[in-house]
Backbone bond lengths (Angstrom), bond angles and torsions (degrees), N, CA, C in turn:
res aa  C-N    CA-C-N  psi(-1)  N-CA   C-N-CA  omega(-1)  CA-C   N-CA-C  phi
1 M - - - 1.376 - - 1.516 109.28 -
2 V 1.286 119.35 -37.88 1.481 120.70 179.00 1.608 107.92 -64.90
3 A 1.371 117.29 -38.04 1.385 121.24 174.92 1.550 111.29 -58.42
4 R 1.288 114.52 -43.49 1.511 120.66 177.80 1.549 109.66 -56.62
5 L 1.364 114.05 -49.55 1.475 116.88 -178.57 1.527 112.35 -58.54
6 R 1.399 112.89 -39.83 1.482 120.00 178.57 1.562 110.65 -62.06
7 T 1.399 112.24 -38.50 1.449 118.80 -179.61 1.544 111.06 -62.45
8 V 1.326 114.53 -40.75 1.509 118.61 179.63 1.486 108.48 -67.86
9 N 1.354 118.45 -40.72 1.538 120.23 179.12 1.486 110.58 -61.02
10 L 1.305 121.11 -40.60 1.429 122.30 178.47 1.487 110.30 -73.33
11 A 1.232 123.32 -38.05 1.425 125.57 175.25 1.506 110.62 -62.48
12 Q 1.298 120.21 -39.82 1.432 123.46 177.53 1.520 111.79 -64.86
13 L 1.366 117.40 -42.53 1.418 119.20 176.14 1.578 111.24 -59.03
14 T 1.302 116.11 -44.75 1.526 120.39 179.72 1.535 108.11 -66.46
15 Y 1.295 118.35 -42.26 1.495 122.17 177.75 1.487 111.69 -56.89
16 D 1.395 114.76 -52.33 1.439 123.84 177.67 1.523 111.00 -53.69
17 A 1.280 117.57 -52.12 1.497 122.89 -176.69 1.542 108.53 -58.04
18 N 1.286 120.21 -33.89 1.446 123.10 -178.03 1.485 115.53 -89.98
19 N 1.376 117.20 -20.90 1.481 120.79 -170.91 1.539 114.54 -128.55
20 G 1.328 115.53 -0.22 1.471 117.73 -179.71 1.453 117.34 66.51
21 G 1.381 118.07 28.85 1.490 124.20 177.62 1.507 106.11 170.61
22 F 1.273 115.04 162.60 1.449 122.76 179.35 1.555 112.61 -76.26
23 A 1.267 116.20 162.81 1.457 122.87 -178.73 1.567 109.79 -69.81
24 S 1.336 114.70 149.34 1.461 121.57 178.84 1.506 111.07 -77.73
25 S 1.283 120.84 -20.80 1.455 124.58 179.67 1.508 112.82 -158.95
26 L 1.314 115.52 169.89 1.514 119.29 180.00 1.574 104.70 -70.57
27 A 1.343 119.34 -33.69 1.432 121.54 -179.05 1.594 109.64 -61.75
28 V 1.270 116.61 -33.39 1.494 118.97 177.26 1.602 111.23 -68.30
29 L 1.320 114.10 -37.19 1.523 116.00 174.21 1.520 109.12 -63.63
30 N 1.292 118.14 -39.86 1.446 121.24 -178.71 1.595 109.29 -65.73
31 Q 1.285 114.56 -43.95 1.484 117.39 177.41 1.553 112.49 -61.10
32 A 1.267 115.22 -29.25 1.509 121.69 178.10 1.566 109.02 -85.29
33 N 1.286 116.29 8.79 1.514 120.63 -176.23 1.503 115.08 53.99
34 L 1.349 114.16 38.43 1.530 117.98 179.02 1.501 114.07 -106.01
35 I 1.390 116.17 -18.87 1.463 120.35 172.90 1.556 107.56 -139.41
36 D 1.276 113.04 163.74 1.539 116.61 179.47 1.519 111.08 -83.87
37 A 1.328 110.90 163.53 1.455 119.70 -173.74 1.542 112.84 -62.68
38 R 1.295 116.97 -38.66 1.500 120.87 173.56 1.484 114.44 -53.17
39 L 1.299 116.60 -49.37 1.448 121.82 -179.82 1.523 108.94 -65.86
40 A 1.322 115.86 -46.08 1.520 120.29 179.29 1.502 111.37 -57.54
41 S 1.386 118.31 -28.50 1.475 116.85 -178.63 1.512 112.19 -76.54
42 G 1.320 116.67 -9.22 1.506 120.76 -177.86 1.527 114.86 85.24
43 N 1.330 118.07 6.60 1.420 122.09 177.41 1.541 111.12 -135.69
44 A 1.321 119.62 110.63 1.458 119.88 -177.18 1.519 106.87 -153.04
45 D 1.369 117.08 138.05 1.462 121.87 169.29 1.476 111.53 57.81
46 E 1.316 122.60 43.83 1.431 127.91 179.92 1.540 116.24 67.05
47 Y 1.321 116.00 16.51 1.510 123.03 179.61 1.502 111.69 -123.90
48 V 1.343 112.02 150.68 1.427 120.84 171.76 1.500 108.20 -105.61
49 F 1.356 118.78 127.21 1.460 124.43 -179.46 1.549 108.95 -106.42
50 K 1.311 113.58 129.48 1.476 121.37 178.30 1.551 110.24 -118.98
51 Y 1.271 116.23 121.73 1.514 120.94 -173.52 1.518 108.62 -114.33
52 K 1.298 117.83 137.94 1.455 125.19 177.48 1.474 111.16 -138.45
53 P 1.389 117.64 111.86 1.475 120.89 179.29 1.525 106.80 -84.28
54 V 1.362 114.37 149.19 1.453 120.07 178.25 1.475 109.21 -116.39
55 I 1.313 116.41 117.86 1.467 121.35 -179.71 1.515 112.22 -88.23
56 V 1.386 114.21 127.00 1.456 122.01 -179.34 1.532 104.71 -125.28
57 A 1.282 118.91 123.23 1.442 123.78 177.11 1.534 110.71 51.18
58 G 1.335 118.55 40.41 1.433 121.77 174.31 1.602 112.39 85.19
59 Q 1.288 119.32 -4.13 1.456 120.53 -178.98 1.528 109.43 -126.61
60 I 1.320 114.16 147.91 1.515 122.61 176.91 1.436 107.71 -75.36
61 K 1.336 122.90 96.98 1.440 126.76 -177.72 1.566 113.25 -110.57
62 Q 1.309 113.93 -6.25 1.504 120.83 176.70 1.514 106.65 -141.37
63 Y 1.307 111.95 161.48 1.510 120.95 172.69 1.532 113.09 -156.08
64 W 1.255 115.93 157.77 1.380 122.03 176.33 1.534 110.00 -128.57
65 L 1.354 118.14 135.57 1.469 118.65 178.60 1.548 106.94 -136.30
66 W 1.339 111.35 128.04 1.470 117.44 179.70 1.556 107.31 -114.34
67 A 1.389 115.27 150.56 1.432 121.05 175.35 1.559 106.49 -133.06
68 R 1.261 113.37 125.54 1.545 118.91 179.07 1.534 107.44 -130.62
69 P 1.294 116.44 143.62 1.504 121.19 174.89 1.533 108.94 -56.16
70 S 1.291 114.26 136.58 1.525 116.08 173.68 1.531 106.29 -64.67
71 A 1.261 120.14 -28.99 1.525 128.18 179.22 1.535 106.40 -157.69
72 Y 1.284 119.96 123.81 1.425 121.68 176.22 1.505 110.19 -60.85
73 S 1.372 114.45 134.13 1.455 119.78 -176.85 1.536 107.20 -153.73
74 R 1.330 114.73 -174.43 1.504 118.90 179.49 1.536 111.13 -59.31
75 T 1.366 116.90 -32.87 1.424 120.08 -175.31 1.529 116.00 -102.44
76 A 1.330 114.55 -9.31 1.488 117.22 -179.36 1.549 105.13 -132.62
77 I 1.374 114.14 95.81 1.446 120.88 -173.66 1.497 113.32 -126.98
78 A 1.338 119.02 -0.33 1.525 120.00 -178.47 1.500 110.08 -125.05
79 S 1.384 114.75 147.11 1.353 120.95 167.73 1.481 108.48 -107.03
80 C 1.384 121.92 143.18 1.453 121.73 -176.97 1.488 108.98 -141.24
81 M 1.331 119.84 165.12 1.356 127.46 177.42 1.528 111.03 -148.20
82 T 1.375 116.12 150.53 1.499 119.67 178.70 1.515 103.78 -142.76
83 S 1.346 112.67 172.69 1.460 119.99 175.61 1.503 106.08 -152.93
84 E 1.324 116.29 -167.97 1.512 121.70 -177.45 1.539 111.27 -61.23
85 T 1.272 118.70 -14.46 1.472 120.70 177.78 1.542 112.15 -72.80
86 S 1.361 114.93 -21.41 1.484 125.40 -178.89 1.556 111.57 75.87
87 E 1.419 116.64 3.26 1.449 117.19 170.63 1.494 110.45 -72.79
88 I 1.291 116.02 141.17 1.522 119.98 179.83 1.568 106.13 -116.32
89 H 1.377 110.75 120.36 1.474 115.59 -178.32 1.548 106.25 -110.74
90 C 1.387 115.29 137.02 1.449 119.35 -175.74 1.498 112.68 -132.18
91 T 1.365 115.24 156.59 1.443 122.03 172.69 1.547 106.56 -141.75
92 N 1.296 115.40 153.22 1.479 120.36 173.42 1.526 110.53 -98.72
93 E 1.305 116.74 10.10 1.448 121.67 175.21 1.529 110.45 -84.61
94 D 1.312 119.76 153.63 1.474 123.06 -178.14 1.536 109.79 -83.46
95 R 1.333 113.70 72.61 1.478 121.72 176.82 1.507 106.44 -159.99
96 D 1.386 112.82 175.60 1.481 117.70 176.80 1.491 107.22 -74.90
97 A 1.423 114.60 141.42 1.456 117.51 174.47 1.465 111.46 -69.09
98 T 1.289 117.95 159.17 1.453 125.90 -179.89 1.524 111.16 -131.79
99 L 1.322 116.47 167.72 1.510 117.60 176.94 1.532 111.97 -64.49
100 S 1.329 116.04 -15.56 1.465 119.02 176.87 1.570 114.32 -74.50
101 D 1.325 113.44 -19.80 1.511 116.83 177.68 1.413 114.72 -76.15
102 P 1.323 116.52 156.08 1.488 119.47 -175.18 1.495 114.27 -62.17
103 V 1.334 113.94 146.77 1.476 119.39 174.69 1.508 109.72 -76.95
104 R 1.339 113.76 134.65 1.475 120.49 177.83 1.539 109.52 -101.81
């Protein structure tokens, strides 16, 4: 899951360099061939991914991406989040990760 978050961060950097702003959705990153269809669907590797673009002065210059286990299990025990900073914050609690959680 952390690798998937890093994949989105890298895809967003590439998308921004080519388009002058971040993608409006994970589906757009898939259409640009920057992430795979499973991740773009929001469900991959026992995790649900939730993406939120942040519009600043008419352009998407920030984004938030959360990953939570679809069901906590032996292999899916952490919730994490990232943004355009590429820092990944995680918690083992059954909730969305926040910026207050430790960086992984």
